[in-house]
N, C-alpha and C positions, 0 to 999 in steps of 0.2 A: 504494500500500500504506500502511495506517495502523496504527500500533502504540500501544496504551495500556500504557505500562510499569507504571503503578500507578494504579488508580482510587481508592485509599484511602490517601492520603499520611499522614494523621493516625495511622491504625492501624499502618501500616508503621513509621513513626518511633517510635511507642510501643513496639512489639515489639522492633525492632532496638536501641533505646537500652537496654531492659531486658536483652536477651540479651547485648549487649556487656559489660554490667556483671556478668553472672552466669557467663559461660563460663570454663572452666578451661584450664590449659595442657595437661592430660591430658584428652582428650575424655571426657565423661561419657555412656556409652552406656546406662546403666541407665534404665529408664522412671521409676524413683523419684527420679532425680537432679534437683536443684533447677532446672537449666537447662531442663528439660522442663515446668516448671510456671510459666508466665508468670502474673503476678497479674491479677486481675479489673480491667478488662474485656478483657484480652488485646488482640490486634491485629486481631481480626476486624472491629471496629466503628470508625466514624469518631469525630470529636470529640464528637458527641452520642450515641454508642453505637448507631448505626444500622448495619444491614447494607446497604451501598450496592448489593449485587447483587440487591436487591429494589426498586430505585428508578429503574430505567432509564426507565420510562414516566412516572412521576409527577414526577420532578425536584424533589423536596422540598429537596434539598441542592445547594449550588453545584457540588460535585464532579460530580454526575449531570448537571446542566444543562450543565456544561462539556464533558464527554466526549460527550454526545449531540449537542451543537451541532457538534462536530468530526465526529462520525459523519455527520450530515446534510450536511456539506460534501462528504464523499467518497462516501457511499452505496455501500459495497462490495457485491459480489455474493456474497462468501464471508466469514464472520466466525467465528473460533474463540475461545472463551472459556476461558482457562487458569486452573485452580483447583487447590487442594489439598484433600485429605480426610484423615481420620484415618490415622496412620502405619501401622496394621496392615492397611490395604487396599492391594491392588494397583492398577495404573493402570486408569482407566476411559476408554474412548473410545466414540464413537457406533457403533451406535445405542443409545438409551436405552430406557426402559420406557414403559408407558402410565400415565395417560391422555395423549392428545395433543390439540393444538388441531385439531379436525376441520375447521376452515375453511382450514387450510393445504393447498396443492395436493398432489395425489397424487404428483407427481413429486419432492416434497421428500425423502421417505425413501430411495428408491433412489439419488438423487444424493448425499445426505449419506453414505450407506453406502459409496459409492466412496472417500470420504475416510477413513472408518473402516477400511476394508479396506486402504488404503494404509498407515495407521498400524500395523495389525496385521502386515502383511508386514514392515515395518521392525522391529517388536518380535520377531517370530519369528526374524529374522536374528540379533538381538543377545540372544536368550533373555531378554527382559524380560517379566515377568509382567503380565497384563492381564485385564480382563473387559469384557463388553458386555451390554446388554439387560436386566440384572437391577435397575437402579436409575436414578434421575435422569430423571424425566419432564420434558417441556417444555411443560406445560399453562399454568402461570402465565406471562404475557407480559413480566414485568418483570425477567427475568434477562438477563445478557450473552449468553446463547445464544438465548433465545426472543425478545427484542426485535428482533434482526436478522431473525429469521424472519418476524415480522409486519411487517417493513419490506421484505418481498419479496426477502430474501436467503436463502442457506443458512446458518443459524446453528447452531453446534455447541458442545458442551462437552467438555473434557478435564479429568480429575481425577487428580492425582498424590498418592499417599499421602505424608503428611509433616507435617501440622499438629502443632506442638509437638515436632518431631523435632530441632530445632537443627541442628548440623553432623553428628551421627550418633546413631543410637539402635538398640537391639536390639529387633526386633519380636517379636510373640508366637510366631512360628514359628522364632525363633532367628537370623533374618537381620540383618545390620548394614546398616541403610539410611542412606546418607550424603547429604549435601547435593549432592555431586558427582554421585551417581547420579540424584537427583531432577532436577537441571539437565539431565543427559544425556537423560533420558526426555522431558522437554518439548522439548528441542532436536530429538530424533529425530522426534517427531510434527510439529514445526514444519516441518522440511525435507520430510518425507513429504507433508504437506498442501500445501505450496507447489508441489512437483513435480507432484503429481496435479492441482492446480488449473490450473497452466499447461498441462498436457497436455489438459485438457478445458475450457479457458476459454470456448469457444463455447457449451458446454452451460450453464455458469453464467450467461453473458450472456443466453442465450435464456430461461432460467428466470426471471430477474429481469424481463426484458422482458414475458414472457407473464403473469407473476403480477401485474404492475402494471396490466394491462388490467382494467377493471371487469367485462368480460364473463367473466373467469375466476373471479369470485366464486362461492362456494358458498352464500352467504346470499341469501335472497329479499328482504331489507330494502333499500329504495331511499332512505329518508330517516329521519333522527332529528330530534326536536324537543325542546329543553330550554327550559323556561320560566324567566323572570327570577326571581331569588332574592336575598334580602338577604345571605345568608351566603357561599355558595361558587360561584355560577355563574361569576364572573369567573375564579376559579382553574381551573375545569374548561375553560373556553374557552381560556384562555392555555396550558394543557397541550396542547390540540389544536393550537393555532396554532404552538407550539414545534416540533411534529413535522410542520409544513408541511401541515396539514390545512385545507382550505377550509371556512370557516364563514360563514353568512349570518345577518343579523338582520332580523326582520320589521319593516316600517315601518307596517303597518296590521294590525288584527285580521282574522281570517279563520276559516273553517271547513274542516276536513279530514275526509275520510271514510276508512274502513279504517285507523283509528288505534288502535294497541294502547297502552292506558293502563298504564304500569308499576305504578301504585299499586293499581288495581282488578283488574289482570290480565284486562281485558276489551277487546274490539275493537269499535269503532263510530265514530260521528261525534263529533268534539270541536271545541270553540271554542278557537282559539289567539290569545292577546292580542298586541298590538304589543309589540315589544321581546323577543320570543322568539328563540331561536337555532335555525337549521336546518342540519343537516349532511347533505349528499347523499353517497351511496356511489359515484356514478359518477365517481370520481377515483382517481388512482394509489394513494392510501393506504387503499383500501377494506378491505384485510385488517386493518390496524390499527384502523380505525374500527369495524368490526363486532366485533372482538375486545374493544375497550374499552367500547363503548357498548351492546352487546346486553345485555338483562337476564339472559339465561341462556345458558350455553355447553353444547353437547352433551358429555356425559361418558360415555366408553366403558368406563371402569374407575374405580371409586369409591375405590380405595385411593390416597390422594394423598400426594405428596411435600411439597406446599405447600398453600395455601388453594384452595378449590374455587370461589370467586367473587371478582370484582374489579370488577364493572360500575360504571363511574364515576357514572352517575345514582343508583345505590343507595348507593354509598360516600359521596357528598356529599349524600344525601337530597334530590335534586332531583325536581321534577315533570317527567316525561318521557313521550314517545310515540315509537313507531316505526311505520313504514308500509311495506307492500310496494309501494306506489305512490309515484312521485316527487312530493313535495309542491310545489305551485305556489302560493306566497303572495307578496304584494308584499314585497320584501326588498332589502337592499343587502349587498354583501360586506364582511366585517370585514377590513380591510387591515393592522391593527397590533394588538398586544396591548392588551387592555382596560386603560385607566388606572383606577386607583382613587384617589379623592380625597375629602377631607372639607372641610367649610366651616362657619363660624359664621353661623347665620341669626339676625339681630337682635343688637345689642349696645348698650352704653350703660347707661342707668339701668334695668336689668332686675331684676325680683323674684327670678328664678331662672333657671338654665340646666338644660336637660333633654337626656339622651342616650337615644335609643331602644335598648333592650337587644338588639333583634333584629339589630343591625348587627354585621358581622364584627369590626370594630375596637373595639367597646364595652368589652370587658374590658381592652384595652390602654389605652383612655382612662381607665378607672377606676384602673389602676395609676399613670398619670401624674398624675391628680388627687391620689392618695395621696402620691405623691412630692413634689408641690408643697405638700402640707400642707392640702388642702381637706377640710372635712367633707362627706361624700357620703351621700345616702340612696338607698334602693332601694324602689320602689313595690311594695307587696304585690299590688296589683290595678291593672288598666289604667285609664286616664283620658283625657279629651279636653279641649282648650281651646276646642273649637268649630270649629277649622279643621283640626286634626290630632289623630289618636288615637295614644296611646302604650301599649304593652303592659306587662303586669306585669313587674317587674324593671327597668324604666327608671330611669336614674340621675337624681337631683335634687340640684342644688347650690343651696341657698338662700343668697342674698346676705346675708340677715340673720343667718345663722349663720357667715358668713365675712367679717365686717366688717373684720377686720385685713388683708384682701386686696382691699378694695373698689377701690383705685386700679389694681390689676393684673388684676382678674378677667376683664375683657373680652379683654385681650391674651393672658392665659393660655388662655382658652377657644379663642381663634382659633388659637393655636399648637398646642394639643393636637388640635384638629380636623384640622389639616394633617398633623401628625406621625403620628397614628393612622389617618388616612383615614376619619374618622368625622364625621358631621353632628351638630352641637350646636345646639340651638335656645334662644334667649333668650326668656323669657316675662315680660311686664310685670305680670302679676297672678298671685296664688296661687289664686284662685277658678277652679275648673274647671267647665265646662258639664255635664260628666257624669263620674261616678267620683269618687274622693276628691280633695280639694284637695291642693296640693303639700306643705303642712306637716301633713298628716294624721297621726294616730297610727299609721296603717298604712303610713307610709313609714319604713322601718327605717334607722337610722344604721349605716353600714357601717364597721366597725373594720378597719383594715389587718391581715390575719392574719400571724402568724409561723409559717412553714411548714417542716416537716421532711419530707424524702423519704428513706425508707430505701433504701439501695443495698447492693450485694454479695450473694453467695449467702446465703440461699436465694431471694432476689428475682430476678425475671426481668430479665436485662440489657436486653433490647429495650424492655420496658415502662418500665423506669427511664429509658432514654434518651428515649423518646417523651414522658414526663412532664417530664423535664428540658428538652427542646426546647420543649414547649408553653408552659411558664411562663417560661423564660429567654429564648428567642428570639422567641416570638410575642406573649405577653402582657406580658412585661417585669416580672413579679412576682418579687422576690427569694425564693428558696427555699434552704434548707440541705440539702445531701446528707449524710446521716449513715451512716457505715459500720456494717454489722452486726457486723463483727469488733470494733469498739469497744464496741458495745452489749453484746455477749456477755461482755466482760470486766468488766462492771459490773452493778450492780443498778439497775433503774428506781427513781426517775425520772432517774438520772444517765446521760447518754450521754457517756462520758468517754474520755480517753486521757492519755498522759504529757504532752501539750501543753496540757492544760486540760480542763475539764468543761463540757458543755452540759446543762443541766437540762431535762428534758422539760417542766417547768412554765414554761419560757421560751418554749414553743411553744403555738400555738392549734390547729394542724392537724398530724396525723401521717398521711402517705400510705404505704400498704403495697402495693407493686406485685407481687402474686402471693405465692408462697411455699408455699401450701397447708399440708399437715400438718406441714411442717418448721418452721412458726412455733412449734411447741411447743419446739423447740430454743432459741428465743430467749426466749419468754415461758413460764416455768414457773408454778407455782401462785402463788408470791409476786408475780411480775411481772404476772400476770393481774389480781390484785387491785389492784395499784398502777395498772395501766392502766385498770381499771374506775373507780377513784376519780378518776383524772385526767379521764375523760370526764364523769362525773357532776358534776365541778367546772367544767365548761364547755368541755372539749376536744372536738375533732372528729376522729374517725378516718375516713379514706377508704380502704376496703378494696376492691381491684379484682382481678378474675380469681380465682386460687386463694386469695387472702387471705380472701375472703368465707367460705370453708369454716370457717376457724378461729373465726369469730364466730357460729357456729351451735351449736345444742343438741347436746351430746355431744362436741364438739370443744374446748370451753373452758368456763370457768365464768362467761363474761361475759354471754351473752344466751341467750334461749330460742327465738330465731329458728330455723326449721327448713328444711332443704334438701328438695327433692323427691327421690323415689327413682326410679332408673332401672328400667325393666322388665327382669326377668330372663328369659333364654331357657331355658326348661325342656324344650324339644323333644328328641326322641330324636336328631335330627340333631346338636344341640349337644353331646349327651352322648357321642357316638361319632365325634367329629371325627378325621379322620386327621391325622397329623403334618404332612403336606404342605399341608393346607388350613387349619391353625390361624392362620397369618399373615394370610391373606386374610380369614378369619372375624373376627379381632380388628380388622383394619383397617377393615372395613365397619361395625363398631360405633362407630368413632371419628367425631367430627364435625369435619371438617378446615377450619374457617373457612367458615361457612355464613350467608347472610343470612336473617334471620327477620323477619317482620312484627311490629312492636311498636307498642303504644299508649302514649301519654304523658299524664300528668296535668299539663297546662301551668299549672294554678293553683298548683302546688307550687314553692317557690323553687328546688328542685333542677333544675327544668325550665324556668325562665324563659328566654325568648328562643328556645324551640324550637317546632317544629310538633307537632301532636297525634299524628302518626304518624312512625315512624322505622324504618329498616332497621338492625337490630342484628346485628352480626357476632359469631357465637358459635363457640367451640371446645369448648364444654361440653355435657354430656348431662344436666345438672341445673340447676334454678333455685331460687329461694326460694319457699316456700309463702306465699301471701298470708294475712294475719292482721289482725284488727282492731287489734292492738297494734303493727303494722308499717305504716308509711306507704308504700304501694305507689305508686311514681311512674312506673315503666315496666313493662309486662307484655306477654308474648307473646300473640298471638292465641289465642282460646279454642278455635278449631277446628283440629284437626290438619291437615285438608285444605287450609286457607287459610294455614297458618303459614309454610311455606317460601316465601321470595321468590326465592332463587337459590342454586345450589350443591348439594352432596350432603349428605343426612342420612337416616338410616334411619327407617323408620316407627315403630319402637319408641322412638327418641329424640324424634321429633315428639310421640308420645303422652306422653312423660315431661315435655316442656317446655311443652306447651300450657297457657296460662292462668297460668303461673308468672311471678314477678317477676324482672326483670333489673336493676332500679334501685329502691332502696328506702332508707328512712331509719328507724332505730330510735332514738327519743328516749330519752335516759338522763339523768335529773336535768336539769342545765343544758346538757348537751352532746348530741352525736349520733354514731351510727355510720352512715356512708353506705356502702351496698352497691352496687357496680357490678360485676355478675357478668361482663360482657363488656368487653373492651378498647374504650374509647370513642374512641380515637384511633389505631387500629392502623396502624402504619407512617406515620402522619400523612397518609395519604390516605383512610382510612375516617373521615370527619369528621362525619357526621351526628349521632352521639350525643355528640360531644366537649364540647359546651357544658355537659353535666351534670358533667363532671370540673371544669371551670372554676367552675361554680356551687358545687360541693361545697366548693371551697377558698376562693372569694372572697365568696360570699353566705351559705352555710349557717351559719358561725360567728356571724353577726350576727342570725339569725332565731330 
């Protein structure tokens, strides 16, 4: 038996420390009492403000890698995930609602229901209120309930009402919900679950045994192929290896027939280069493999609790294939996690050092170069020295512009290459055989930006955390997190508090992570004008997700950029909806995290280092209208029939989004407003578009 007492120690400590300081000697049961209002970001999230109950598969955080490593040691046949929900809700136990992972064996639901009914019998005895079937689907595989399920176990969820309840609170129906009662309820289901599991242990053992057999798979796919990639292939392969999935690497190029190309959505014969990775499904983890690598999951009910797609090849923007035939190519088994390393190629009396911007660690290398005080340039266009080609955006460190570091430059470059796992090339001449020379006027000097990230409501906690993680943990670029509550107490350009003021003019970049129409609460007419003046004087605003709406015509006085309009349903059916059907109707109009086929202008600095196609994950039903005065960098496919790559989206929303921009730049005076309508680094596993966020902060202010 394995117990995870707490998978989010940072969030728990944050909440407990705050509550201990706020509780009264006389318990405050009023919902309005201070002790029921923990400050942002509350206890739900970890140090970087992530919800770890979405990270079981991806292992972005050490907490997740730690508890899944322990899980893999034990491989239980039954796993129950204990949670809390809002305090006005009664206890939830299985079964949940649809949609379900249709690859899961048919025996899962009746076997899980035996546990749910055991819990219900115990609750009936003690008159504990509960509900089943009306909430909490198990479609997304990254929960603590769905991860065990795709690991061939019976994974289940329980939810106790109590978030923010403290030691006691009066609920909406007048009940006094106590911490003691909440503990009793979880204790009751724990004992009932254990007793029932012991009584039918042979059924659970048999289920896991049978589910582990490849012959039990509902998928027709026999093999997946992932092509080598500069950015994220190592990360994807290491995720698979962490979960004990067997992976092979091709030693020779070859041809496979009956290959489904993820990018073109066509099946035929394809050439596979040496160095590609092959994952066969005839292994015990076939359920996890098909769930994570398939481009599309069957969706029985499109009203989602969470996102509707998570396909790893799409999330990491890889070139991938699947086949209903077992692929036979010359290959060798990958026996350990892929090492990532960097090296300095050529040193000594070099004219310059160059970093290919396509590399995963190139932004971190740029941060380190800035920290060490180097002048760094970015190539506006690609070039070649005759033996190697470098893409647009590649970094150039001219020795002649860093003469004060001439004695240390080679050692510094070698150290940065190793530290950031990035290859750096020394070149002995500035004359290129093709493209611009290294000291060209089209190589832009990159000034280290001073960056402010707005946090607290109305900004999205998770997006704030993802951006904080991206720049602090991965890129290593210092950013200041500025509280909205501080900003609201002052007038722009002062972002101040009793402890001192931070002038907006001290920053080059302002990141706004969501917020939508509520940004008007922060930026009134006066502040909008100040913000506009700041941009025109050279500032860069990076607006992402809902924040982009504020910077469109009719929502503020700052730009004339227009949003696309969503189609209105004027049918008689929509006019005479029954009360019972309204929830489903509105749910089907929502886009719940859907992968769309996007096209990228890789000549634009916002897209340097990217491929010309990307899978953009959207939760929106509108995009930006392309315009000659707007630099469109990323746009959705023009054809509604080809737009959806994976997940659920209504036809009307496809029609509204087709051809619209999801990444764009509006030049204003000496500055820019960067629009990123979709989250470019969602949960830090949807990484394909994330270079645009990095470029927006690190490159755009200098272009």
